C-alpha positions in Angstrom: 4.8 -1.5 5.8 3.0 0.4 3.0 5.1 3.5 3.5 8.2 1.4 3.4 7.0 0.0 0.0 6.8 3.5 -1.5 10.0 3.9 -3.6 9.3 7.0 -5.7 5.8 5.7 -6.5 3.1 3.5 -5.0 3.7 -0.2 -5.1 1.5 -2.2 -7.5 -0.9 -4.7 -6.0 1.5 -7.5 -7.0 4.5 -5.9 -5.3 2.3 -5.2 -2.2 1.3 -8.8 -2.2 4.9 -10.0 -2.3 5.8 -7.6 0.6 2.8 -8.8 2.7 3.7 -12.5 2.0 7.4 -11.9 2.9 6.6 -9.9 6.0 3.6 -11.7 7.4 3.5 -15.1 5.6 0.0 -14.3 4.3 -1.1 -14.5 0.7 -4.1 -12.4 -0.4 -6.1 -12.9 -3.6 -5.5 -10.5 -6.5 -8.8 -8.8 -5.9 -8.0 -8.3 -2.2 -4.6 -6.9 -3.1 -6.0 -4.5 -5.7 -8.6 -3.2 -3.2 -6.0 -2.9 -0.5 -3.5 -1.1 -2.7 -6.2 1.4 -3.7 -7.3 2.0 -0.1 -3.7 2.5 1.1 -3.0 5.0 -1.7 -6.1 7.0 -0.8 -5.2 6.9 2.9 -1.6 7.9 2.2 -2.7 10.8 0.0 -5.2 12.0 2.6 -2.4 11.9 5.3 -0.1 13.9 3.1 -2.9 16.5 2.6 -3.5 16.7 6.3 0.2 17.2 7.0 0.4 19.9 4.3 -2.6 21.8 5.7 -1.4 21.6 9.3 
């Protein structure tokens, strides 16, 4: 779902929260969303680096 949320740039924590709520019916706190967004951005960047190196 995170990759689907990327539309030219990473989604904000707010947009990510809206997508999670719409998809899963779950609402996360602003702090949880901020942390999740940061972790997902780091993970996505690492995956892109791995793909580029491979």
